[in-house]
N, C-alpha and C positions, 0 to 999 in steps of 0.2 A: 723825325717826329719834331713837331714844334711843342715845346713845354709850356704852358699857361700857369702864371702866379696865383697867388690869393689877391695880391693887387690887381691884378690883371682883371680879375674877376670882380673884386671891389669898382673897378671902373667902368666895368659891363652893366653890372648892376644898376648903377648910379644913371647911365645912359638909358637904360631900357626904364626906369623910372620917369626920365624927361621925356623921353617916348610918349608915356602910356598915364604919366600923371595926370593931363586935363580931361582921361576918357573916364567916363563912370564904367565901373566894372561889375560884376556880379561876385566876382571873387577870382583867384588865379589857379589855375590848373596847371602842374608840370608833369610834363611827358615821361614816365619813367626810364632811362635812371637819370641821366643827365640833367633835365627839365625840371627833376625835384627839386636839387638843390637851388638852382634859379629862384626856384615859385617860393621856397620858405624865405629866401632872402629878399624878394618882393613884396612877399607878402606883408613881410617886418615894414618894410620901407613905406610901403603905399598906403599900411594900415586897412587892407584888405584880407577878407578869408581865405586861408588855403584850401582850396576843393579837392574831393576825393574821388570825383568826377567831372568831367565839364559840361557846363552849363550853358544854355543861351546868355551871349552878353558877358562872357567870361574873356581874361587874357589868358591866352594857351600859348605857356613857353617851353623852350627845348635847348639844350646845348648847341647843336650843329644840325643844319641841312645839308645834307651831304646826297641821298637820292631822292627825298622828300616823301619815302614812302612811311616815317613814322609821323607825319604831322600832316599827309595828305586825307585821312579820317576826317581829321576838324577842319577842314576847308570850309563845308556848309553848315557848320554851327552858326546857328542866326547870331548877327549882333555880334560875332566875336572878333578880337586880333590875334593873329597869330605872329608870335616874337620870337627869333631863333639869335643868338649871341653870335655865331658865327655862321655865316651862308656861303656855300659852296658854288651858288650859282647866284646869278641876280635876280634878287627878288620879284614875284610877279605880283602871288597872292599873300605873301608872307612879308613880314619885315625883317631885317636884321640890324643889329647894331656893329656888325662888321661884315664885309663880303672878301671872300679871300679863294681864289678859286684856283688856290695852288693843289696839286695833290698829296700834299703832305699830311699825314697823321699827325692828327691834333690832340694831345693829354693835356685835359683839365687836372685844375688841381685838387681836385680830392677823388683822381683816379690813381691806381698803382701805374706805375709805368710798366711794370712787366706783365701785369696783366693787359693793360692797354696794347703791348706787342700783341700779343695772341689774340686781341680784338680785331687788330688790325689785316693780321693775316687771316682769321677765318671771312674777313670782309672781304680782302683780296680774291679770296679762291672764290667767293659767291659772285664778284663781280669782275 
């Protein structure tokens, strides 16, 4: 397991802000669960509203792109930017702060390591 720190988080938020700072966005929507933490931080950093639902022209954020299943429903959202902290695949229709094709499970700073191990086990059984 790869454990990320709050310092890693701060660096990722700054990179996300630089990536999206010059764009006009209607707000920021975070995909539950991991995207919410990033969305709150970016909402403050970019002074954009935190959205409870995605809308055209918004920034959609998530913590990790693994299979694309959670990000795919937002792919056709008009005028939106889709951005993840870590992508396990080379970005095609989304953007990423980091690309890490390693199969290693990532534990984000807001996660409980024991719970993350359970999440990994369930994920590995499904895939």
